[in-house]
N, CA and C atoms as an extended XYZ file, in Angstrom:
171
Properties=species:S:1:pos:R:3:atomname:S:1:resname:S:1:resid:I:1 pbc="F F F"
N         0.824       -1.180        0.000 N   UNK     1
C         0.000        0.000        0.000 CA  UNK     1
C         0.877        1.255        0.000 C   UNK     1
N         1.983        1.169        0.684 N   UNK     2
C         2.901        2.306        0.677 CA  UNK     2
C         3.441        2.536       -0.724 C   UNK     2
N         3.642        1.445       -1.453 N   UNK     3
C         4.136        1.562       -2.829 CA  UNK     3
C         3.138        2.338       -3.688 C   UNK     3
N         1.836        2.050       -3.538 N   UNK     4
C         0.826        2.766       -4.306 CA  UNK     4
C         0.777        4.239       -3.919 C   UNK     4
N         0.960        4.533       -2.652 N   UNK     5
C         0.989        5.928       -2.218 CA  UNK     5
C         2.162        6.664       -2.866 C   UNK     5
N         3.315        6.006       -2.927 N   UNK     6
C         4.479        6.632       -3.561 CA  UNK     6
C         4.278        6.791       -5.065 C   UNK     6
N         3.617        5.814       -5.701 N   UNK     7
C         3.341        5.926       -7.133 CA  UNK     7
C         2.436        7.122       -7.415 C   UNK     7
N         1.369        7.279       -6.619 N   UNK     8
C         0.481        8.420       -6.818 CA  UNK     8
C         1.186        9.736       -6.508 C   UNK     8
N         2.110        9.731       -5.563 N   UNK     9
C         2.880       10.939       -5.274 CA  UNK     9
C         3.739       11.326       -6.471 C   UNK     9
N         4.379       10.346       -7.089 N   UNK    10
C         5.200       10.620       -8.274 CA  UNK    10
C         4.326       11.118       -9.426 C   UNK    10
N         3.157       10.506       -9.607 N   UNK    11
C         2.230       10.963      -10.647 CA  UNK    11
C         1.820       12.407      -10.388 C   UNK    11
N         1.557       12.745       -9.130 N   UNK    12
C         1.167       14.115       -8.786 CA  UNK    12
C         2.292       15.096       -9.088 C   UNK    12
N         3.513       14.717       -8.776 N   UNK    13
C         4.651       15.615       -9.037 CA  UNK    13
C         4.848       15.815      -10.533 C   UNK    13
N         4.778       14.720      -11.297 N   UNK    14
C         4.956       14.824      -12.756 CA  UNK    14
C         3.833       15.652      -13.370 C   UNK    14
N         2.588       15.433      -12.931 N   UNK    15
C         1.463       16.205      -13.458 CA  UNK    15
C         1.598       17.682      -13.104 C   UNK    15
N         2.096       17.970      -11.915 N   UNK    16
C         2.277       19.370      -11.513 CA  UNK    16
C         3.355       20.051      -12.355 C   UNK    16
N         4.421       19.309      -12.674 N   UNK    17
C         5.496       19.878      -13.490 CA  UNK    17
C         4.975       20.237      -14.886 C   UNK    17
N         4.106       19.384      -15.441 N   UNK    18
C         3.580       19.636      -16.778 CA  UNK    18
C         2.362       20.550      -16.783 C   UNK    18
N         1.912       20.988      -15.606 N   UNK    19
C         0.849       21.979      -15.537 CA  UNK    19
C        -0.560       21.428      -15.466 C   UNK    19
N        -0.715       20.158      -15.196 N   UNK    20
C        -2.049       19.581      -15.068 CA  UNK    20
C        -2.466       19.675      -13.603 C   UNK    20
N        -3.021       20.800      -13.222 N   UNK    21
C        -3.336       21.072      -11.821 CA  UNK    21
C        -4.377       20.140      -11.235 C   UNK    21
N        -5.446       19.854      -11.985 N   UNK    22
C        -6.507       18.994      -11.475 CA  UNK    22
C        -6.038       17.567      -11.247 C   UNK    22
N        -5.287       17.055      -12.203 N   UNK    23
C        -4.760       15.692      -12.071 CA  UNK    23
C        -3.764       15.620      -10.922 C   UNK    23
N        -2.931       16.634      -10.797 N   UNK    24
C        -1.942       16.653       -9.722 CA  UNK    24
C        -2.621       16.693       -8.359 C   UNK    24
N        -3.660       17.491       -8.227 N   UNK    25
C        -4.369       17.593       -6.946 CA  UNK    25
C        -5.066       16.276       -6.610 C   UNK    25
N        -5.668       15.647       -7.610 N   UNK    26
C        -6.343       14.372       -7.380 CA  UNK    26
C        -5.367       13.285       -6.986 C   UNK    26
N        -4.243       13.201       -7.682 N   UNK    27
C        -3.248       12.188       -7.358 CA  UNK    27
C        -2.628       12.440       -5.992 C   UNK    27
N        -2.421       13.693       -5.639 N   UNK    28
C        -1.865       14.009       -4.320 CA  UNK    28
C        -2.851       13.631       -3.216 C   UNK    28
N        -4.136       13.858       -3.450 N   UNK    29
C        -5.151       13.485       -2.459 CA  UNK    29
C        -5.185       11.977       -2.263 C   UNK    29
N        -5.143       11.237       -3.360 N   UNK    30
C        -5.136        9.771       -3.271 CA  UNK    30
C        -3.891        9.300       -2.531 C   UNK    30
N        -2.747        9.902       -2.812 N   UNK    31
C        -1.501        9.517       -2.141 CA  UNK    31
C        -1.601        9.775       -0.634 C   UNK    31
N        -2.188       10.891       -0.240 N   UNK    32
C        -2.351       11.201        1.184 CA  UNK    32
C        -3.257       10.189        1.871 C   UNK    32
N        -4.352        9.837        1.213 N   UNK    33
C        -5.294        8.883        1.797 CA  UNK    33
C        -4.637        7.519        1.945 C   UNK    33
N        -3.953        7.052        0.895 N   UNK    34
C        -3.298        5.747        0.959 CA  UNK    34
C        -2.209        5.718        2.024 C   UNK    34
N        -1.458        6.806        2.158 N   UNK    35
C        -0.426        6.848        3.179 CA  UNK    35
C        -1.041        6.816        4.572 C   UNK    35
N        -2.145        7.527        4.749 N   UNK    36
C        -2.832        7.513        6.046 CA  UNK    36
C        -3.341        6.124        6.408 C   UNK    36
N        -3.932        5.429        5.436 N   UNK    37
C        -4.410        4.064        5.671 CA  UNK    37
C        -3.245        3.150        5.999 C   UNK    37
N        -2.133        3.291        5.252 N   UNK    38
C        -0.940        2.483        5.521 CA  UNK    38
C        -0.439        2.729        6.937 C   UNK    38
N        -0.393        3.975        7.345 N   UNK    39
C         0.117        4.315        8.668 CA  UNK    39
C        -0.760        3.728        9.769 C   UNK    39
N        -2.074        3.816        9.609 N   UNK    40
C        -2.992        3.255       10.603 CA  UNK    40
C        -2.826        1.735       10.683 C   UNK    40
N        -2.784        1.066        9.525 N   UNK    41
C        -2.626       -0.387        9.527 CA  UNK    41
C        -1.281       -0.813       10.114 C   UNK    41
N        -0.243       -0.034        9.843 N   UNK    42
C         1.067       -0.341       10.405 CA  UNK    42
C         1.046       -0.238       11.929 C   UNK    42
N         0.436        0.823       12.440 N   UNK    43
C         0.385        1.007       13.887 CA  UNK    43
C        -0.469       -0.066       14.554 C   UNK    43
N        -1.580       -0.443       13.946 N   UNK    44
C        -2.415       -1.510       14.505 CA  UNK    44
C        -1.641       -2.817       14.528 C   UNK    44
N        -0.944       -3.116       13.439 N   UNK    45
C        -0.138       -4.331       13.394 CA  UNK    45
C         0.981       -4.324       14.421 C   UNK    45
N         1.607       -3.171       14.607 N   UNK    46
C         2.683       -3.050       15.591 CA  UNK    46
C         2.151       -3.242       17.004 C   UNK    46
N         1.020       -2.629       17.315 N   UNK    47
C         0.432       -2.778       18.645 CA  UNK    47
C         0.006       -4.217       18.890 C   UNK    47
N        -0.578       -4.857       17.883 N   UNK    48
C        -0.992       -6.257       18.027 CA  UNK    48
C         0.227       -7.155       18.264 C   UNK    48
N         1.302       -6.882       17.552 N   UNK    49
C         2.520       -7.680       17.710 CA  UNK    49
C         3.106       -7.504       19.104 C   UNK    49
N         3.150       -6.274       19.590 N   UNK    50
C         3.722       -6.018       20.896 CA  UNK    50
C         2.847       -6.546       22.022 C   UNK    50
N         1.533       -6.521       21.814 N   UNK    51
C         0.643       -7.013       22.874 CA  UNK    51
C         0.680       -8.524       22.995 C   UNK    51
N         1.063       -9.217       21.949 N   UNK    52
C         1.180      -10.669       21.988 CA  UNK    52
C         2.522      -11.105       22.587 C   UNK    52
N         3.395      -10.176       22.835 N   UNK    53
C         4.700      -10.522       23.384 CA  UNK    53
C         5.616      -11.129       22.354 C   UNK    53
N         5.528      -10.630       21.137 N   UNK    54
C         6.360      -11.153       20.065 CA  UNK    54
C         7.832      -10.861       20.286 C   UNK    54
N         8.652      -11.637       19.649 N   UNK    55
C        10.100      -11.434       19.787 CA  UNK    55
C        10.542      -10.309       18.860 C   UNK    55
N        11.580       -9.638       19.260 N   UNK    56
C        12.120       -8.552       18.440 CA  UNK    56
C        12.844       -9.128       17.254 C   UNK    56
N        12.710       -8.454       16.136 N   UNK    57
C        13.361       -8.925       14.909 CA  UNK    57
C        14.620       -8.155       14.678 C   UNK    57
């Protein structure tokens, strides 16, 4: 999911460079949403792992 967020971020940057403001804004919004979802899922997974007493990697 983080990979998709980075892909949309790159698309937003490229679209902004070429002057496509609407496409750049849409891709940036999607990238922000995907990154937020990734961050929440990562934190939930980390808390679940720590609460189970998992071993450190």
